[in-house]
C-alpha distance (Angstrom), angle and dihedral (degrees) to the residues before:
residue distance angle dihedral
M1 . . .
E2 3.76 . .
R3 3.79 120.7 .
H4 3.79 123.5 -147.7
A5 3.80 136.4 -174.7
V6 3.77 133.6 -166.5
A7 3.80 132.1 -178.8
L8 3.80 136.9 -171.2
Q9 3.80 139.4 179.0
I10 3.81 120.0 -130.8
S11 3.83 113.1 -129.3
A12 3.78 117.2 -108.7
G13 3.75 111.8 -84.9
R14 3.84 93.2 5.1
F15 3.84 101.3 95.5
N16 3.84 94.6 113.0
D17 3.78 90.7 44.2
F18 3.80 90.6 51.8
R19 3.76 94.2 49.1
S20 3.81 94.9 47.0
G21 3.82 91.3 44.1
L22 3.77 90.1 51.6
G23 3.79 89.6 53.6
K24 3.83 91.7 51.1
I25 3.78 94.2 52.5
W26 3.83 97.9 35.5
N27 3.85 99.1 99.2
R28 3.77 91.5 48.2
L29 3.85 91.5 45.4
T30 3.81 92.4 51.3
R31 3.80 90.5 47.9
I32 3.82 88.4 57.7
M33 3.82 88.2 49.0
D34 3.77 91.0 52.0
D35 3.80 91.1 50.5
L36 3.81 88.3 53.8
E37 3.83 92.0 42.4
I38 3.81 91.2 -122.4
K39 3.82 112.1 175.6
N40 3.74 138.9 -167.7
F41 3.79 92.9 17.0
S42 3.83 117.1 174.3
L43 3.82 134.7 167.9
W44 3.81 123.2 -152.5
N45 3.77 130.7 -166.8
I46 3.78 132.3 -158.4
E47 3.85 120.5 164.3
D48 3.82 105.8 -43.3
L49 3.83 95.4 -22.1
V50 3.80 129.2 96.8
F51 3.80 122.1 -168.6
G52 3.80 123.9 -166.7
Y53 3.80 129.7 -164.0
Y54 3.82 128.2 -175.1
E55 3.80 143.4 153.2
T56 3.79 135.6 -133.6
D57 3.75 135.4 -175.9
E58 3.84 116.1 -106.8
T59 3.81 89.4 -129.4
G60 3.82 95.9 39.5
P61 3.82 128.6 109.1
K62 3.78 118.6 -63.1
P63 3.81 127.1 -146.8
N64 3.79 113.4 -85.3
N65 3.77 132.7 -173.8
H66 3.78 92.0 -84.5
T67 3.82 95.7 52.2
R68 3.82 91.5 42.8
K69 3.82 89.9 51.9
E70 3.77 90.6 50.4
F71 3.77 92.1 49.2
H72 3.77 94.0 47.4
T73 3.84 88.3 52.6
L74 3.80 88.4 57.8
E75 3.81 90.8 46.7
D76 3.79 90.3 53.4
E77 3.79 90.5 53.4
M78 3.82 89.0 54.1
A79 3.83 93.4 44.0
G80 3.76 114.3 142.2
T81 3.74 96.2 18.9
F82 3.84 97.9 87.0
R83 3.79 146.3 -0.4
W84 3.79 126.3 -135.8
I85 3.76 116.8 -109.9
S86 3.79 87.8 -178.5
G87 3.81 118.4 -8.4
P88 3.80 133.0 -161.2
D89 3.81 91.7 -91.8
S90 3.86 91.3 62.0
E91 3.76 128.8 56.5
M92 3.80 115.7 -125.4
R93 3.78 112.9 -133.8
L94 3.83 115.3 -99.2
M95 3.82 106.3 -134.1
Y96 3.80 100.4 174.4
H97 3.79 139.9 -0.1
D98 3.75 137.8 -170.9
F99 3.78 101.5 168.3
G100 3.81 94.8 165.9
I101 3.79 114.3 163.7
V102 3.76 107.5 -17.1
R103 3.80 111.9 -142.2
P104 3.85 109.7 -134.9
N105 3.78 88.8 -164.8
K106 3.81 107.5 69.3
E107 3.83 95.5 -174.6
Q108 3.79 94.7 99.3
I109 3.77 101.4 35.9
R110 3.78 128.2 94.9
H111 3.79 124.7 -157.0
R112 3.75 128.7 -121.8
V113 3.81 108.2 -166.6
F114 3.74 119.6 171.0
V115 3.84 140.7 175.9
T116 3.81 129.0 -156.1
R117 3.78 134.2 166.3
L118 3.74 126.6 -135.8
K119 3.78 117.6 -123.1
G120 3.77 93.6 -129.3
S121 3.82 133.5 -41.1
Y122 3.80 96.0 -17.2
Q123 3.83 98.0 130.8
E124 3.77 94.2 115.5
E125 3.79 93.7 44.1
Y126 3.80 90.6 50.4
K127 3.82 91.4 50.3
R128 3.80 92.1 44.8
R129 3.78 91.9 56.3
H130 3.79 92.7 46.6
D131 3.83 92.6 45.9
G132 3.79 84.5 60.5
L133 3.82 89.1 60.7
I134 3.78 90.8 51.6
E135 3.80 91.4 49.4
A136 3.80 90.4 50.1
R137 3.81 90.3 60.4
Q138 3.81 88.4 61.1
G139 3.77 92.1 -148.3
K140 3.78 94.7 -56.3
T141 3.79 118.6 142.4
D142 3.80 113.1 -115.9
P143 3.86 106.1 -127.7
G144 3.78 92.4 -157.8
P145 2.95 162.4 -172.3
D146 3.82 81.1 -156.0
S147 3.80 114.0 61.8
N148 3.80 137.9 163.8
F149 3.84 87.3 17.2
S150 3.81 116.5 169.4
I151 3.77 136.1 162.5
W152 3.85 120.6 -153.9
N153 3.79 134.3 -167.0
A154 3.85 133.1 -155.4
E155 3.82 124.2 162.4
D156 3.85 102.9 -27.3
F157 3.80 94.4 -37.7
I158 3.82 124.2 108.7
F159 3.80 121.1 -157.3
G160 3.81 124.5 -170.1
Y161 3.81 128.4 -164.7
D162 3.81 123.5 -173.1
E163 3.81 133.7 168.4
I164 3.82 110.4 -153.8
D165 3.78 122.9 -160.1
V166 3.84 102.5 -134.4
T167 3.84 91.7 -160.8
M168 3.79 89.6 65.8
E169 3.81 100.1 42.9
K170 3.78 118.0 117.6
A171 3.81 131.9 -179.3
P172 3.81 110.3 -90.1
T173 3.80 116.8 -106.5
E174 3.78 122.9 -127.5
Q175 3.82 89.3 -101.7
D176 3.84 89.5 50.6
N177 3.80 89.4 54.5
R178 3.82 93.1 46.9
D179 3.77 90.6 50.6
T180 3.81 91.7 48.0
V181 3.80 92.3 48.6
A182 3.81 91.7 49.6
W183 3.82 93.2 48.5
E184 3.78 97.0 44.7
T185 3.80 93.9 43.8
K186 3.82 88.9 54.2
M187 3.80 90.9 48.6
L188 3.80 90.4 54.2
E189 3.81 85.8 72.0
I190 3.78 90.2 72.3
M191 3.79 106.7 23.9
S192 3.81 145.7 28.8
W193 3.79 129.2 -145.3
Y194 3.79 133.9 -110.3
T195 3.80 94.3 179.4
D196 3.83 129.4 57.3
D197 3.79 99.2 -110.7
V198 3.81 97.9 118.0
D199 3.80 100.8 27.2
W200 3.82 86.8 112.0
I201 3.80 87.4 63.1
T202 3.80 102.4 38.2
G203 3.77 100.5 34.6
E204 3.84 89.2 -130.3
H205 3.77 123.4 129.5
H206 3.83 122.3 -126.9
N207 3.76 132.0 164.9
H208 3.76 122.2 -102.0
I209 3.76 115.3 -111.5
V210 3.85 115.2 -107.3
R211 3.79 128.8 -148.5
I212 3.78 107.9 -129.1
G213 3.80 99.5 176.1
Y214 3.80 142.4 18.4
H215 3.80 133.9 178.0
N216 3.77 131.5 170.2
């Protein structure tokens, strides 16, 4: 399985146009996805940002001139409502992964999707810190509850996607909370949040990210 991520920024004052335009092209967009055997596609919105995640098979169909032309036609219909941060023709940089045991049945998973923004050119520092988490696992497969967890970067934006097995979730211990506070406080040196994930630590108030599209 290959994982992919895309991101875009809605143009100022065009949020309603973007949402209605997406609705108008949705059936044609998902038909292209079906032709390319794209699976587990979801779109997420916070403020003026939209993040998309999807999966393909390594041996599955690849975009050809026909599918590209169809897609560009849809882009033209949405022209002026957004700009690509990282489009489907470019690969967003994978900054971290903890794929664990991917649950093929999504009925008992919940999503954690988050967005942050780096406070400057901290891409390498962000990746260095997260590489440390990968090394700490020493090659062991994480049984859960987190699965299919990946973090992506384009420009100075960070996008995270996580599928959480709700049957394995447990209340965090005091030590878990202390570790989380220490990690997230350290990360605030190099990034700020769009989503509400650490509001309980900072006392700030952010909106919760919303899923605005799904296709499988």
